[in-house]
C-alpha positions in Angstrom: -111.9 14.5 -28.8 -109.9 16.9 -28.2 -108.2 15.2 -25.2 -107.4 12.5 -27.0 -106.1 14.1 -30.1 -103.5 16.3 -27.3 -102.0 12.1 -26.0 -101.8 11.3 -29.0 -99.5 13.8 -29.8 -97.8 13.7 -26.8 -97.3 10.1 -27.4 -95.9 11.0 -30.4 -93.3 13.6 -29.4 -92.6 11.3 -26.3 -91.4 8.2 -28.9 -89.5 11.0 -31.5 -87.7 12.2 -28.5 -86.7 8.5 -27.8 -85.4 7.7 -31.0 -83.5 10.4 -31.3 -81.4 9.6 -27.7 -81.5 6.0 -29.3 -79.5 7.5 -32.6 -77.4 9.2 -30.7 -76.3 6.8 -28.6 -75.7 4.7 -31.5 -73.2 7.3 -32.8 -71.5 7.8 -29.2 -70.5 4.2 -29.4 -69.5 4.8 -33.2 -67.5 7.4 -32.0 -66.0 5.9 -29.2 -64.8 2.7 -31.1 -63.8 4.5 -34.0 -61.1 5.9 -31.4 -60.4 3.1 -29.6 -59.0 1.6 -32.9 -57.0 4.9 -33.8 -55.6 4.5 -29.9 -56.7 8.1 -29.0 -58.5 6.2 -25.5 -55.8 3.6 -24.5 -53.9 4.0 -21.2 -50.4 5.4 -21.6 -47.6 3.0 -20.8 -47.0 3.5 -17.3 -50.7 4.7 -16.6 -53.1 1.7 -16.4 -54.3 0.8 -13.4 -55.3 -3.0 -13.6 -52.8 -5.4 -15.0 -55.3 -6.9 -18.4 -56.6 -10.4 -17.5 -55.1 -12.9 -19.6 -56.2 -15.4 -21.4 -57.7 -18.4 -19.5 -56.1 -21.8 -19.0 -57.2 -24.9 -18.7 -55.5 -26.0 -15.4 -57.0 -28.8 -14.6 -58.6 -28.1 -11.5 -60.1 -31.3 -10.3 -56.8 -32.8 -11.3 -55.1 -31.3 -9.2 -57.5 -31.9 -6.5 -57.0 -35.6 -7.1 -53.4 -35.4 -6.9 -53.0 -33.5 -4.0 -55.5 -35.6 -1.6 -53.0 -39.2 -3.2 -49.8 -37.4 -2.2 -51.5 -36.5 1.3 -55.2 -37.4 2.1 -55.8 -40.5 0.5 -56.4 -43.9 3.0 -52.4 -44.7 2.0 -51.1 -41.8 0.7 -47.9 -41.1 -1.0 -46.0 -38.6 1.7 -46.1 -40.4 5.7 -46.9 -38.3 8.6 -43.6 -36.9 8.9 -43.7 -35.3 5.3 -46.5 -33.9 6.2 -45.5 -32.6 9.7 -42.4 -31.1 7.8 -44.3 -29.8 5.1 -47.6 -28.0 6.7 -45.8 -27.5 9.4 -48.7 -28.9 11.6 -50.1 -32.7 11.8 -53.2 -33.4 9.5 -55.5 -33.8 11.9 -54.9 -29.4 13.0 -55.0 -28.8 9.1 -58.0 -30.9 8.4 -60.3 -29.3 11.3 -59.1 -25.7 10.0 -59.9 -26.4 6.2 -63.2 -28.0 8.0 -63.7 -25.0 9.6 -62.8 -22.2 6.7 -65.5 -24.1 4.3 -68.0 -24.0 6.6 -68.1 -20.4 7.7 -65.9 -18.4 4.8 -67.8 -18.5 1.7 -64.8 -17.4 -0.2 -63.4 -21.2 0.6 -66.7 -23.6 -0.4 -65.8 -24.8 -3.2 -68.2 -23.5 -6.6 -69.1 -24.2 -10.0 -69.4 -21.4 -12.5 -71.0 -20.5 -15.9 -69.9 -23.2 -17.6 -70.3 -25.9 -15.2 -67.0 -26.3 -14.2 -66.4 -27.2 -10.4 -63.8 -24.4 -8.8 -61.1 -24.9 -6.9 -61.4 -27.3 -3.4 -60.8 -26.2 -0.1 -58.0 -28.6 0.0 -56.1 -26.7 -2.5 -57.0 -23.2 -1.5 -55.8 -23.9 1.8 -52.7 -25.8 0.9 -51.6 -22.5 -1.0 -52.3 -20.4 2.0 -50.0 -23.0 4.5 -47.7 -23.0 1.6 -46.8 -19.5 1.1 -46.9 -19.1 5.1 -44.8 -22.0 5.6 -41.9 -20.8 3.1 -42.7 -17.3 2.0 -42.5 -18.3 -1.3 -44.0 -16.3 -4.5 -47.8 -16.5 -5.1 -47.8 -19.0 -8.3 -44.7 -20.6 -6.5 -46.9 -23.7 -6.8 -49.1 -23.5 -9.7 -47.8 -26.7 -11.5 -48.9 -28.8 -8.4 -52.2 -27.0 -7.1 -53.5 -25.7 -10.6 -53.7 -22.1 -9.0 -53.1 -18.9 -11.0 -50.9 -15.9 -9.0 -54.0 -13.7 -8.4 -55.7 -17.0 -7.1 -53.1 -17.8 -5.2 -52.6 -13.8 -3.4 -56.3 -14.2 -2.8 -56.5 -17.7 -0.9 -53.9 -16.4 0.9 -55.5 -13.1 2.1 -59.1 -14.8 3.1 -57.2 -17.3 4.9 -55.7 -15.2 7.4 -58.9 -13.4 7.5 -60.7 -16.5 8.6 -58.0 -17.8 10.9 -58.1 -14.5 12.9 -62.1 -14.4 12.4 -62.9 -18.2 14.1 -59.3 -18.7 16.3 -58.3 -15.3 17.7 -60.2 -15.0 20.6 -59.2 -18.5 22.1 -55.3 -18.7 20.6 -54.4 -14.6 21.1 -56.7 -14.2 23.9 -55.6 -12.6 27.2 -55.0 -14.5 30.4 -58.2 -15.3 32.4 -57.7 -15.7 36.1 -57.4 -19.3 35.8 -54.9 -19.4 33.4 -53.2 -16.5 35.3 -52.7 -19.0 37.9 -52.0 -21.8 35.4 -48.2 -19.3 34.3 -47.6 -18.6 37.8 -47.3 -22.5 38.8 -45.3 -22.7 35.9 -43.3 -20.6 36.2 -42.4 -21.3 39.5 -41.8 -24.8 38.7 -39.5 -23.7 35.9 -37.8 -20.8 36.4 -38.5 -20.3 40.8 -39.8 -16.7 39.8 -43.2 -16.2 41.5 -45.8 -14.4 39.9 -44.5 -14.2 36.3 -46.5 -13.7 33.6 -44.0 -14.3 30.9 -41.0 -12.5 29.0 -41.7 -9.5 26.6 -39.6 -8.7 23.6 -40.0 -7.0 20.1 -39.2 -8.5 16.7 -38.5 -6.3 13.6 -39.9 -8.0 10.6 -38.1 -6.3 7.0 -40.3 -4.8 4.4 -39.1 -5.4 0.9 -41.8 -3.8 -0.8 -41.9 -0.5 1.9 -43.3 2.2 -0.2 -40.5 4.7 -1.2 -42.3 7.2 0.5 -42.7 5.6 4.1 -38.7 4.3 4.3 -37.6 7.1 6.2 -40.5 6.0 8.8 -39.7 2.5 8.9 -35.8 2.1 8.1 -33.0 2.5 11.2 -29.5 3.1 10.8 -28.6 0.4 12.6 -30.9 -2.3 10.1 -30.5 -3.5 6.7 -33.8 -2.2 5.5 -37.4 -1.1 6.8 -38.8 -3.0 9.2 -42.3 -3.4 11.4 -42.3 -4.1 15.0 -43.6 -6.7 16.7 -44.3 -6.9 20.3 -45.2 -10.2 22.0 -45.2 -11.8 25.4 -44.2 -15.6 25.6 -44.3 -18.2 28.5 -42.5 -20.8 29.3 -43.8 -23.2 27.0 -43.8 -20.7 23.7 -47.2 -19.9 23.8 -47.7 -15.9 22.7 -50.1 -14.2 24.9 -49.9 -10.6 23.8 -49.3 -9.2 20.4 -49.1 -5.6 19.1 -47.5 -5.1 15.7 -47.8 -2.3 13.0 -44.7 0.2 14.7 -42.1 1.8 12.2 -38.9 -0.2 12.9 -37.5 3.4 13.6 -38.8 3.2 17.0 -37.1 1.7 19.9 -38.8 -1.0 22.7 -39.8 2.5 25.0 -41.7 3.9 22.7 -43.7 0.7 21.1 -44.4 -0.1 25.1 -46.1 3.2 25.2 -48.0 3.1 22.0 -48.9 -0.5 23.3 -52.7 -1.8 24.7 -50.9 -4.2 26.8 -51.6 -2.5 30.0 -54.6 -1.2 29.0 -56.5 -3.2 31.0 -54.7 -3.1 33.8 -55.2 0.9 34.3 -58.4 0.7 33.9 -59.5 -2.3 36.3 -60.6 -4.9 33.7 -57.7 -7.0 33.9 -57.7 -10.1 36.3 -57.0 -11.1 39.3 -53.2 -11.4 39.2 -52.2 -10.9 42.5 -49.9 -13.2 44.4 -47.6 -13.0 48.3 -43.2 -13.3 48.1 -41.0 -13.2 51.4 -44.7 -11.8 53.5 -45.1 -9.4 50.7 -48.3 -9.2 48.9 -48.4 -7.5 44.8 -51.6 -6.2 43.1 -50.5 -7.5 40.1 -47.3 -9.8 38.4 -44.8 -8.9 35.9 -43.0 -9.4 32.9 -39.0 -10.0 32.1 -37.5 -7.7 30.0 -34.1 -6.2 29.4 -32.5 -3.0 30.3 -34.3 -0.8 28.1 -37.5 -1.2 29.5 -38.6 1.3 32.0 -38.9 0.9 35.7 -41.8 -0.3 36.3 -43.3 -2.5 38.9 -44.6 -4.8 35.8 -41.3 -5.3 34.5 -37.8 -7.2 36.3 -35.0 -6.6 34.3 -31.5 -8.1 35.6 -29.0 -6.1 37.5 -26.4 -4.5 35.7 -23.8 -5.2 37.6 -24.6 -7.4 40.7 -21.7 -7.8 43.5 -23.9 -9.7 46.3 -24.3 -13.5 45.7 -28.5 -13.1 45.8 -28.4 -10.4 43.4 -25.8 -12.5 41.2 -28.1 -15.8 41.3 -30.8 -13.8 40.4 -29.1 -12.3 37.6 -28.4 -15.2 36.2 -32.0 -17.1 36.7 -33.4 -13.9 35.3 -31.7 -14.1 31.9 -31.9 -17.9 31.7 -35.9 -17.8 31.9 -36.4 -14.1 29.5 -34.5 -16.6 26.3 -38.2 -18.0 26.6 -39.3 -15.2 24.3 -36.0 -15.3 21.8 -36.6 -19.2 21.4 -40.5 -18.4 21.1 -39.4 -15.7 18.2 -36.9 -18.5 16.7 -40.1 -21.0 17.1 -41.8 -18.2 15.0 -39.7 -17.6 12.2 -38.3 -21.5 11.7 -42.5 -22.7 11.5 -43.5 -19.4 8.9 -40.4 -18.5 6.9 -42.9 -15.7 5.6 -42.2 -13.7 8.5 -38.2 -14.8 8.7 -37.6 -13.2 5.0 -38.7 -9.9 3.7 -42.4 -9.4 3.1 -43.0 -9.1 0.0 -46.6 -7.2 0.2 -47.5 -3.6 -0.7 -49.6 -2.4 2.7 -49.6 -2.8 6.5 -52.6 -4.5 6.3 -52.0 -7.4 4.8 -48.7 -7.0 7.1 -50.9 -6.9 10.0 -52.7 -10.4 8.8 -50.5 -12.9 8.1 -48.4 -11.5 11.6 -51.5 -12.2 13.4 -52.4 -15.3 11.4 -48.6 -17.2 12.1 -48.6 -16.3 15.6 -53.0 -17.9 15.9 -51.3 -20.6 14.2 -48.6 -21.1 16.4 -50.0 -21.7 19.4 -52.7 -23.8 17.9 -49.7 -26.3 17.2 -48.4 -26.0 20.5 -51.9 -26.9 21.9 -52.1 -29.3 19.0 -48.5 -31.3 20.0 -49.4 -31.0 23.8 -46.5 -28.5 24.3 -49.4 -26.1 26.0 -52.6 -26.7 27.2 -54.8 -23.7 29.1 -58.5 -24.7 29.2 -61.1 -22.0 27.2 -64.8 -21.7 27.9 -66.0 -20.3 24.9 -68.9 -18.6 26.8 -66.3 -17.2 29.6 -66.3 -13.4 29.4 -62.9 -12.5 28.5 -60.5 -9.7 30.0 -60.7 -6.4 28.0 -64.6 -7.6 27.0 -65.8 -6.2 30.5 -67.6 -2.8 30.1 -66.2 -0.8 32.8 -66.1 2.8 33.9 -63.3 4.5 35.2 -62.8 8.3 35.9 -59.6 10.2 34.7 -58.4 10.6 38.7 -58.6 6.3 39.1 -57.2 5.8 35.7 -53.8 8.3 36.3 -53.7 6.7 40.0 -53.3 3.2 38.4 -50.9 4.5 36.1 -48.9 5.8 38.7 -48.6 2.9 40.9 -47.5 0.5 37.9 -44.8 3.1 36.8 -43.6 3.8 40.5 -40.0 2.8 40.7 -39.4 2.4 44.6 -42.0 -0.6 44.2 -40.0 -1.6 41.3 -37.1 -1.1 43.0 -38.8 -3.3 46.4 -40.2 -6.3 43.7 -36.8 -7.0 42.4 -34.9 -6.8 45.7 -37.5 -9.6 46.3 -36.7 -11.7 43.8 -33.2 -11.8 44.2 -34.0 -13.3 47.9 -36.3 -15.5 46.8 -34.8 -19.0 47.5 -31.6 -17.5 48.5 -31.8 -18.4 51.9 -30.5 -14.8 52.9 -33.8 -12.7 54.2 -31.2 -9.7 55.4 -28.2 -9.2 52.3 -27.4 -6.1 54.4 -25.9 -8.0 57.8 -23.8 -10.0 55.4 -22.4 -7.2 53.9 -22.3 -4.3 56.4 -19.2 -3.5 57.7 -17.7 -0.1 60.1 -14.1 -0.8 61.4 -12.4 1.0 63.8 -9.2 2.2 62.3 -7.6 5.0 65.0 -7.8 6.5 68.4 -6.3 9.0 71.1 -5.4 8.0 74.7 -8.4 9.8 75.8 -11.3 7.7 73.7 -11.1 5.5 75.8 -11.9 7.4 79.2 -13.8 10.3 77.2 -18.0 10.4 77.5 -18.1 11.1 73.6 -15.1 8.4 72.2 -13.7 11.6 71.5 -11.1 11.1 68.8 -12.2 8.0 67.3 -11.8 7.5 63.6 -13.5 4.5 61.7 -14.2 3.6 58.4 -17.1 2.4 56.2 -18.7 0.6 53.9 -22.6 -0.3 54.2 -25.3 -1.3 52.5 -27.5 1.5 50.8 -31.4 0.7 50.5 -34.4 3.3 49.2 -35.7 2.4 52.0 -34.9 1.3 55.6 -37.0 -1.5 56.2 -35.0 -5.0 55.9 -36.0 -6.1 52.6 -35.9 -2.9 51.2 -33.9 -2.8 47.5 -30.3 -2.5 46.9 -28.8 0.8 44.8 -25.6 1.4 46.1 -23.0 1.5 49.0 -22.3 3.9 51.7 -18.4 4.7 51.7 -16.3 6.7 54.1 -15.5 7.7 58.2 -15.9 9.1 60.8 -15.0 10.6 63.4 -16.2 11.9 67.2 -15.6 15.3 67.2 -17.0 16.7 70.4 -16.0 16.2 74.0 -19.4 17.5 75.2 -21.2 16.0 72.8 -21.9 12.7 71.3 -21.3 14.2 67.3 -19.3 12.8 64.4 -17.4 14.6 61.6 -19.1 12.4 58.8 -17.4 12.5 55.6 -19.3 10.0 52.7 -19.9 8.9 49.4 -22.7 7.2 48.5 -21.6 4.9 45.6 -25.1 4.0 43.3 -24.8 0.9 41.0 -28.1 0.6 39.5 -29.6 1.6 36.0 -29.6 5.3 35.5 -27.4 6.3 38.2 -24.8 3.7 38.2 -21.4 4.7 39.1 -22.7 7.9 39.7 -22.0 9.2 43.5 -22.6 12.0 45.9 -20.3 13.4 48.3 -22.1 14.7 51.9 -19.9 16.5 54.6 -20.4 17.8 57.9 -21.8 17.3 61.2 -23.9 14.1 62.7 -25.1 14.7 66.1 -26.3 11.6 66.7 -28.2 12.0 69.5 -30.6 14.5 67.6 -34.1 13.3 66.4 -32.8 15.0 63.1 -30.0 15.7 61.2 -29.0 17.9 58.9 -25.7 17.2 56.7 -24.9 19.8 53.5 -24.0 17.4 50.5 -20.6 19.2 48.7 -20.3 17.6 45.4 -21.1 14.3 43.3 -20.0 12.7 40.1 -21.8 10.9 36.9 -25.4 12.3 36.8 -24.8 14.3 39.7 -22.0 16.4 38.5 -21.9 20.0 40.2 -24.3 18.4 42.9 -25.8 21.1 46.0 -27.9 21.0 48.4 -28.5 18.5 52.0 -29.4 15.7 53.6 -32.0 14.7 56.8 -30.7 12.2 58.6 -33.0 10.3 61.2 -32.1 7.6 63.0 -34.9 4.6 62.0 -33.4 1.7 64.8 -30.6 1.3 67.0 -29.4 -2.1 68.7 -28.1 -2.0 71.6 -26.6 -5.6 71.6 -24.6 -5.5 68.7 -24.3 -0.9 68.2 -25.5 -1.2 65.3 -27.8 1.4 63.7 -30.2 1.8 60.9 -30.2 5.5 59.5 -32.4 6.9 57.3 -31.1 9.6 54.8 -33.4 12.0 52.7 -31.3 13.8 50.2 -32.3 17.0 48.6 -29.9 17.5 45.6 -29.4 20.6 43.1 -27.8 18.9 40.0 
């Protein structure tokens, strides 16, 4: 009995406590209502974090869908294929493929019913809204009257469309070249540009950002541009297929900073890249290259035009390189003409959405190139793509790969080989070397050392002594036989450089050259340009000597402080 009474008492206490809590909640609710009625809990103007939802509008979604089908997708549509291609930027066949894939794979695009049993927007309406925003760069509510879609829903359609395109198609249409792709690209560029080993052209494009946050504008706005921008680095082949896209670097940077941040060569550094070796002029190269403008570094992966070429093969190569590099410029122009959203300043607020839109436009660009027959690169979904290979590499091996790519001498040799490829001149030096006897004394003809002769020279200056070594300037000056007993010359020569960072600079060498010695040392007495106030010495060695022509190739190792 005692235990039962205790249990009843406990239950009464619990019921009393619950009733008290309920009463307190009722009072709290009444108090909150009173405060709201008196506007004491309302957010002040400017403090609200979300725009209040307006009253629901009966837009007539089904009527909008039926009108859209009648205009473009019926058996006998109002607008023909030409109208469709112009307004949708792609064929009806490709657009319906995208709609069906999104409807099948992405939940957002599946047609649903609301709580009242009313049909929601169709996949066609959602995809048309997204495509029109990308194609025309228009505001989100620009097609409200036609598609029967609110501004908020239209923005959601664009975001989910971009995510769906990237999820479904990025692996195929923005992939890194496979071994098969590399060979197809090589064949294309050999045929169209006459450049073996060319993987494409690389350059950067700025996309202006209208709604860049004010606090970030110093990071994204460069003085020579009209406003804040974000940079796209891209690689395109001659058929305008985009093989690489790196987007998101602030607009205040230049192309060199972008390429140093870009992952474009990571696979090459980490031994994950496909085989892209090729042979040119009997020289084996381990990997291909991209055509670039003058700001890019002198790496073996970049080929730039000669700035001030003199010899005919180099002049011809400069023309070919600049012509071929227009591939990337044409690609950027096509991308902007197709998708006006990247042509006009962006109105989105976050970098993430900027990146979604840019990558979507690039993927759609490649899909259209394939659909229209301008590009075709077979794709095997089961193939392991470059970058997906799991490999481990030591820091030493990676550093060695980086150094090989950034080797300036190899870069110079590659450019020299390209300049003489197809020019019909295997040895430029033979055509442009000159040494002319300008004075002699009566004793010169009888002296065993030709004492007293004076010779003016203007010879090719190359990186190395090999016949195919790349040109860097001219060796100009004179030498005179100044020893009655030994064959020694008084050398006066200027190295006049005409390549890249040393262009216009000179080094002056003055001293005794005992040509019969295996190694001769001559002082560096000055210079100009980069070598202003230069001091040092040069070690000269005869690399080869032709007894018939009396021509010699001399190798100089020059050590300079400047």
